[in-house]
Each structure stands twice: as structure tokens, then as C-alpha cells.
N, C-alpha and C positions, 0 to 999 in steps of 0.2 A: 793177286788181289784176294781179299778175304771174301768168302761166300758163305752166308748162313744157310742152314738146312731149310729153314722156312722160306727164304728167298728163292732157293733153287726149285722147290716144289711149286711155289707160286708161279715162277716164270715158266716152268714147263707146262703147267695147266693153262696159263694165260695164252701162250703162243700156240699151243695145240688148238685152242679154240679159234685163234685168229686164222691159223692155217686151214682149219675145217671150213670156216666161212669163206676164205679166199678160194678154196677149191670149188665150192658150190655157191656162187654169188646169187643173191636174191634177185628174182625177176630178170635174170640175164645181165645184170649190171656188172661192169668191170670194176676192178679195185679203185680206179680213179673216180668212177661214177658214184661209188658209195660214200665218198666224202671223208672229211677228217674226223678224228676221234677227240672228244672233249678230254681235257686233262683230268678232270675229276672222275671221269669214267675209267681212265687208265691207271691213275695213281691215287694214293691216299697219303697226305702229308701227316707224318707222325711226330715231328719235332721241328723246332726252329731255334736257331742261335743267331743273335745279333751282336756283331763285333763293332765297337766304336774306335776309330782311329784317334791318336793323340800326337803330341809333339815328338814322342819317342818313336812311335811306329805309325805314321800316317797310312791310311788305307785308301789311297787315291788312285792307284794304278796297279791293281791286282790282276795279273795276267792269267796264271794257271793255278788256281787254288787246288790243293789236294786234301781230301777229307776222308778220315776213317772213323770207326766207331769210337776211338779213344782220342784222336788228335785232329787238329786243323793246321795245315802247313801253308804258310803264305809268303809270297815274295812281292814287295812293292817296288815296281820298276823305276819309279821316279825318285823315291826317297832313298834308294839303295839300301833297303832294309829287308831282313828276313825275320820271321817270327813264328812261334809255335804256341797254339792255344788249346784249351780244352773246350768241351761243349757247354760249359757254364759261362763261357766268354772270358775266362781268366787267361791272361797272357803268361805262359810258363817260361819263355825265354825269348830273347831277341838278340840279333847280332847285325853287324854291318856298318861300315862307313865307307864313303867314297874313296877308292884307292886301288892299288894294284898288288899290295902285299898280302901275305897270309892273313886270312880273316877279314880283309877288306872285301867289299862287295860293290861291284859296279854294274848297274842295270840288271839285277837278278830277274830271270825269266821264269824259272821253275824251281820248286823245292820238292824232293821226293824222299821218303824214308827208305832205308835199305830193307833187305828181307827180314831182318830181325828187329827193325826199327831202332837199333842202337846207333846206326850210322845214318846221317842225313846228307843227301847229295844236292848241291845247288849249281845250276847252270847260270853263268853270268854272261850276258850278251856283250856288255861293255868290254870285258877282259877276254872274251872268247875262250872260256875255260870252265872246267867243272871243279868245284871245291867239295871236300868231304869234311863234315862236322860231326861231333858226337851229339848225343841226344840233349845236351845242354847248350848246343850251338857253339862249342869251342872248336877252333880250327884243328883238323887232323892231317889233311893231305890236300894236294893240288894236282890236277891233271891238265896237261896240254895247254899251258898258258899261251894265248894268242893263236891257238891251232884248232879249237873246237867251235863249230858253229852248228847250232841245233835248235829245236823247239821243245822237245819232250825227252824226259829221262825215264827209263824203265829198268830198275834193278831186277834181275831175274836169276834163276838157277837153271843151268843147262848142262847136261852131261855130268851132273854131280859137281859142277863148279859155278862160282858166282860170275855173272856177266852183267855188263851195262849195255843196254840198247838205247841209242839216240836216234831221234827222228827229226830231220831237218836237212838243209842243204850242206851235207858233209863233203869234205875233200877226200876222195877215195882214189888213191894212186894217181893216175893222170886224168881222172874225170871227176864228175860230181855225182853223188848218190844221195838218196833220200833217207837211207838207213845205214847205221854203222854199229858194230858190236865191239865192245872193249872187254879186256879181262879185268880181274879184280884190282890190278895195279894201274889200270888206266892205259894199257897198251892196246892200240887198235888191232883187231883180229880179222874182221870181215866187213866188207861193204856190199850193199845190194840196192836194188831199185834204182838203177842208173838213170840219170836225167839226161836224155838225149838232146832235148830242146828245152832250154830254160823257160819255165812257165812265166806268165805275166806277174805272178806273185811268188815270192820265195818262201812263203809261209806254208808249212806242212803240218798235218795233224795225223794222229794214229794211236794205236794201242798194241799191246802184246798180250796174246792169249796162249798160254802153254808155250809151245815151240813155234808159234806162228806170229808174224808181224803183219799188221794191217796199216796201210798208209794212204793218204790222199792229199793232194794239193787243194788249198781252200777255194781256188778259183776254177778248178776243173772237176766236174762231178763224176769222178771215177775212183773207186777203191781198189788198191792192189794188195795182194798178200803174198808173203814169202816165208819159207822156213828160216830158222836161224842159221842154217848153212848157206842160205842165199838162193835156194831153189824157188822159182816162181810157182805159186799155187793156183791163184785165180785172180782175174780182174773183172769188175762188174760196174755198170753205171749206177749212179745214185741220183740222177736227175728226175726227181719224183714230183708228184702233184703238189708237194709242199712249196716248191718254188713258184707255183702259179698263184700264191696268195698275194703277190705283189700287185699293187694297183696299176702299175705301169711296167712294161717289159724292160729288163735291163738292157742297156746298150751293149752290143757285142762289138768287140774290136777285132779287126781282121789282121792286125799286125802288132808286134811289140812296140814299134815306133809310135803307132797311134795311141796305144795304151800309155806309154811314158809321157807323151805330149799332153795327155789329159789327166794324168794321175793326181794332180793337186786337188781336183774337185771330184774325184772318183766316188768317194764315200758320201757325197751329197746327192749322188744319182741313185735311181732305183737299182738295187743289186741284191743278189742272193749268193751267199758263200757257205761253205762248210765251216761251221764254228768249231766243231770237235766231233770225234767219233770214239765209241767205246765198244768193246766186245765182251759179252758175258754169256756163258754157256755156249750155245750154238748160234747166237744172234749178234748182229751188228746194229748198234744204235747210232744214228747219224743226226747230229744237231745242225739245223740250218739257221742262218741269221739272215733275215729279210729286212731291208730298209728302203723306204720310199723317199723321193725327193721332198725336202721340207719337214720330214718327221724329226722329232727330237730324239726318239729312241727307236732302236730296232725291235722287231718281233722275232721270237724264236719258235721253231717248229721241229718236232722230233719224229723221225722215221725209223721203222724197224725192218731189217732185212735178215734173211738167213745167211749163212756163210757162203752160199753160192751166189747170192745177189738177188734172190727173189724178194720183192717188196711184200711184206706181211701186213704192215699197218703204216699209216701216214697222217701227217697234219695234226699231230698232238701239240697244240700251242702250250709252251711251258712258261712257268713263272721264273724268268731269268734263264741262265745258262746251265745245262747239265755239266757240272764241273768235275764230278767224280762218280765212279761206280765201284764201290768196294763192298762193304757189308750191306749197303743200301744205295739208292739213287740220291745224290746230293745236288740240289739246284741252288745256284748262287746268284745273288742280285746285288749290285753295288749302287751306292747313292753318294754322289759327290756334293750334295747339299751342305752337310756339316763341314766345318772348317777343315777337318782332317779325315773326312770320309767315313763311310759306314758300309759294312758288308753283312748281308742277310743270307744265312745258309739254311735251307729247308731239307729235312730228311724225308724221303718218300719211299713207300713200298708199292710194288705193282699190285693192282687188283686182279683177282682171279676170274672175275665175271664180266669184264667189259666187252 
């Protein structure tokens, strides 16, 4: 990820202040008692981009947008399209049509630039593969057709070589693992984070920071971390006061059978899940999605932990989802009101004095 010098200094100053307050809580209050932090106290919105969908590229099912200072990378899951924009809202390139051949795209779930941004990687859930495109979205290569199942892609450099880290329910030898590492040609090298018992949800979120992978199942409030060689580093709970913002408690299932029997209306019930997580510097940012019965839209809350799992700040209600942490924090909010959808992207900087 890209890190500006200004952002690094701001983050260090900000979280040093949070830690100092956490160590000496006012009037003997615990971190939970101190309550949430207002978004405007934690962040300053510095820019906003609004993208309008059209017949060529609808923006009605954007799953994992990726945003950098120069580009916006989008995959529309329902229209089988991928697209590249600048921050003026100009579409620079688009690709994809439903199919299984080179350059076809079926249910794209994520688009990520390579280390030099000249290669672009796309994971297609419908074809269970990773495709490689150039920066004009022309097809270059294909990995593992029908053999790759994942949620997130992370092109990294490790040991002087290019690697791809995938996070999701991967098939690893004779078992299932949440993380898999590939070489630059798409050959699987290493699996980790073995899934001993399949969780109620097969959806996984995570991030890669340096040589460490962080991963969590959206329904289970625990973050695990591993080195890229597969060595377990630490696990810590992230069941924070943010999940208490629900007006009613989420129903807990005591068996997978009970969950599957009730899954059809699960999202109409009060629930809290991990929407995403990002690692920046020495801190883990966890985005919670809370939804109550009958609500039309979820609410999103951001928590901040150190890498050992100490909760430093909680309850920051955010305008949409924290979609990317690159040169800044990018919050995304979709609107399905227009015929072809709309996506609002807000660039935010951390405040040093909250």
C-alpha cells in the first residue's frame, strides 16, 4: 500500500494520544464506558468523487472497490463488468462480458492493481479464477480456471519475488484454508489459516501488511495473523462495544443446521458482522456492519486495535464503508436509486487531535 509521510505522522500522533487516554481513563472509566468517537472528531473529509453508472458499466453491485490517489478500480458483480476511473469521475477503461473465455468476466468480485500498477488482477467468482489484465484492461493471462475461490487479492513482494496472497475459503491440499500464496505465474505455494470447522459464513476479510497476513471470518469476531511462510503470529477478539449499538441483540445459532434452516431471512434480523479490516502502520482498523430488523440500510462503525489486539478506539460511525486504505482512508457509499447506480467515494485524513 502507498503511505504518505503526512499520513504516517498524523496516524502516529493520533494513536499515541488514544493510547495515552486508554492507559489513564478519566474518572476510572473503562474504554467501553467512555463511549464512541464522532466521525468528524476522528476524520476530515478532503475530497469526494461521485461515479454515475450507465448502460456500459452499471454500478449496481460493487463489492470490493479499490481506491488509490490516482485510480479507482471497480468490479460490478451483477453486470459482469470491470472498470477503471480517475478521481474526476472519468472512466478510463472498461472490460468484461459474461462468459468463460479469455477477457470474459463472470461475477467479478475484486479488482486490484499489481505492484507497479501496470498489471491488474481480477477475481471472478463465477469462473473461480484470477485473470490478469494490462492497465488498459486487455487480457494478459489466466490463473486456475475453476480452481480458485477467494474474497480478496493482494499482490505483494516477498523475498525479492512477486507473490499473490488470496483470502477466502481456499482448497489447500486435503483441507480448506483461509489464506493462500501464489507465485507470479499463478502456481500455489503456501496455504495457511486452516479452517478446522467450517464457519456459518464462508465470507472472509483481511489484509496484508509487510510480511504478515491478517484474516477474519465476517461472522466470528476474531482476527488471526500469520507470516507469509504460514507461521501463526497472534489471534485476538474484536467483539467490541461497537456491536452493542444494535437496538436488539443478534440471534445466536448453536448449530450450523439452525443457521442454514434460517438463512433466508438472516439479513432481516438484527446482526453485526465484520464488513472489512485494514492494517496500517501498527494498527488494525475493523469495520463493523450493524443492521436491525426492519431497517432499510445498515450502519457502519469503525474500531481501532493495535496489532496485539488491544482496543484503542471504538464506535466511529462512518459515512458508508471503509473501502480502501492506501494514500488516505477512502469511504464508499452506493446508491441504487438511479437506473444504473451511483457510487460516492470520500477521501478522508485522520485528525491529529481527536
